[in-house]
PLY file of the C-alpha trace (Angstrom):
ply
format ascii 1.0
element vertex 145
property float x
property float y
property float z
element edge 144
property int vertex1
property int vertex2
end_header
-0.09 -0.49 0.01
1.21 3.18 -0.78
1.79 5.82 2.06
-0.45 9.37 0.62
0.97 11.57 3.16
3.95 13.69 2.47
7.01 13.21 5.33
5.90 16.82 6.31
2.24 15.79 7.25
3.68 12.65 8.93
5.55 14.97 11.27
3.20 17.60 11.72
0.95 14.82 12.43
2.90 12.91 14.92
4.01 16.45 16.52
0.05 17.42 16.87
-0.49 14.19 18.78
2.57 14.68 20.95
0.90 17.63 21.83
-2.30 15.84 23.47
0.07 13.11 24.90
2.16 15.79 26.74
-1.12 17.73 28.12
-3.27 14.50 29.38
-0.09 13.31 30.61
0.37 16.27 32.80
-3.53 16.55 34.26
-4.41 14.53 37.26
-6.79 13.58 39.94
-6.20 12.94 43.27
-2.51 13.19 42.40
-2.98 10.47 39.97
-1.38 11.47 36.38
-3.80 9.81 33.05
-1.84 8.16 30.38
-1.76 10.61 27.32
-0.10 7.52 25.39
-2.90 5.16 26.32
-6.16 7.66 25.71
-4.77 9.11 23.14
-6.63 8.05 20.38
-9.60 9.23 22.66
-9.07 12.27 23.74
-8.31 12.71 20.16
-12.30 11.62 19.21
-13.32 13.93 22.33
-11.70 16.67 21.60
-13.36 16.19 17.85
-16.48 15.73 19.23
-16.67 19.01 21.05
-15.69 20.72 18.21
-18.12 19.11 15.73
-21.09 19.02 18.12
-20.24 22.91 19.10
-20.03 23.60 15.23
-23.44 22.05 15.04
-24.96 23.77 17.34
-23.56 27.57 15.89
-25.21 25.49 12.52
-28.53 25.31 14.18
-28.42 28.41 16.41
-28.08 30.20 13.26
-30.77 28.35 11.46
-33.21 28.65 14.11
-32.36 32.21 15.07
-31.67 33.41 18.08
-32.10 31.18 21.66
-33.59 32.96 24.31
-31.89 32.76 27.89
-33.51 30.14 30.19
-35.75 32.16 32.86
-33.88 31.84 36.41
-30.51 30.52 35.15
-27.60 33.52 34.72
-25.73 31.63 31.93
-25.55 32.01 27.75
-26.57 29.88 25.64
-23.07 29.27 24.80
-22.01 28.77 28.50
-24.81 26.56 28.21
-23.93 24.21 25.90
-20.47 23.65 27.77
-22.12 23.23 31.02
-24.43 20.14 29.40
-21.54 18.63 28.15
-19.63 19.04 30.95
-22.90 17.13 32.32
-22.29 14.32 30.17
-19.59 13.04 32.20
-20.93 13.52 35.57
-19.73 10.53 37.36
-18.10 9.82 41.52
-14.11 8.63 41.44
-12.24 7.56 44.06
-8.35 7.24 43.74
-8.47 3.85 43.48
-10.74 3.63 40.59
-8.92 6.17 38.85
-5.55 5.07 39.60
-7.06 1.40 38.15
-8.39 3.50 34.96
-4.75 5.29 33.87
-3.22 1.85 34.38
-5.32 0.24 31.82
-8.49 1.70 30.43
-7.70 3.75 26.91
-10.14 6.84 27.71
-9.30 9.21 30.60
-11.02 9.29 33.56
-14.72 11.14 33.03
-13.40 14.77 34.71
-10.35 14.55 32.20
-12.84 13.95 29.21
-14.28 17.00 29.87
-11.19 19.24 31.32
-8.97 18.40 28.24
-11.29 19.26 25.46
-12.25 22.30 27.07
-8.90 23.64 27.82
-8.47 23.68 24.10
-11.42 24.99 23.05
-11.00 28.43 22.11
-15.05 28.87 22.30
-15.17 27.45 25.76
-12.54 30.58 26.84
-14.49 33.12 24.81
-17.86 32.07 26.59
-16.75 32.01 30.17
-14.36 35.00 29.42
-11.02 32.69 30.50
-8.12 34.89 30.66
-4.90 33.56 28.24
-2.80 31.95 30.27
-5.46 30.27 32.82
-5.76 26.72 33.63
-8.51 26.67 31.64
-7.62 28.78 28.50
-3.64 27.91 28.24
-1.57 29.85 25.69
-0.97 26.65 24.60
-3.95 24.46 22.86
-3.61 20.84 21.09
-5.63 20.63 17.96
-5.46 17.92 15.21
-6.95 19.88 12.33
0 1
1 2
2 3
3 4
4 5
5 6
6 7
7 8
8 9
9 10
10 11
11 12
12 13
13 14
14 15
15 16
16 17
17 18
18 19
19 20
20 21
21 22
22 23
23 24
24 25
25 26
26 27
27 28
28 29
29 30
30 31
31 32
32 33
33 34
34 35
35 36
36 37
37 38
38 39
39 40
40 41
41 42
42 43
43 44
44 45
45 46
46 47
47 48
48 49
49 50
50 51
51 52
52 53
53 54
54 55
55 56
56 57
57 58
58 59
59 60
60 61
61 62
62 63
63 64
64 65
65 66
66 67
67 68
68 69
69 70
70 71
71 72
72 73
73 74
74 75
75 76
76 77
77 78
78 79
79 80
80 81
81 82
82 83
83 84
84 85
85 86
86 87
87 88
88 89
89 90
90 91
91 92
92 93
93 94
94 95
95 96
96 97
97 98
98 99
99 100
100 101
101 102
102 103
103 104
104 105
105 106
106 107
107 108
108 109
109 110
110 111
111 112
112 113
113 114
114 115
115 116
116 117
117 118
118 119
119 120
120 121
121 122
122 123
123 124
124 125
125 126
126 127
127 128
128 129
129 130
130 131
131 132
132 133
133 134
134 135
135 136
136 137
137 138
138 139
139 140
140 141
141 142
142 143
143 144
């Protein structure tokens, strides 16, 4: 089978993968660090899923027009989108379960499946007005595309 990628494309892809490996390997729960190498494929998928679902939300919002603010909630529709994303991964974790998961599971622990994609999202940072260089808006973000 012939490789369709140029060496430059391969090098760029490997570099972008390494960003995710390094980023997730620096995230921890209870002082237990994620294994960004084991979880790489799923972390890329989680980040791409957030981007794709946010873009789909924007298309739907533009098609349907203005989204009114929900009564009693002091959040914008953009903020509610990201809050709903985070709620998808609500779970109870313990140090023991995290230790086991980071040793064998190809998925990052649930809290990190929210944290990583949100940290890499310019749209998240804009919605919550996170200053550049803050934990939720790092100056360097990982992106595959």
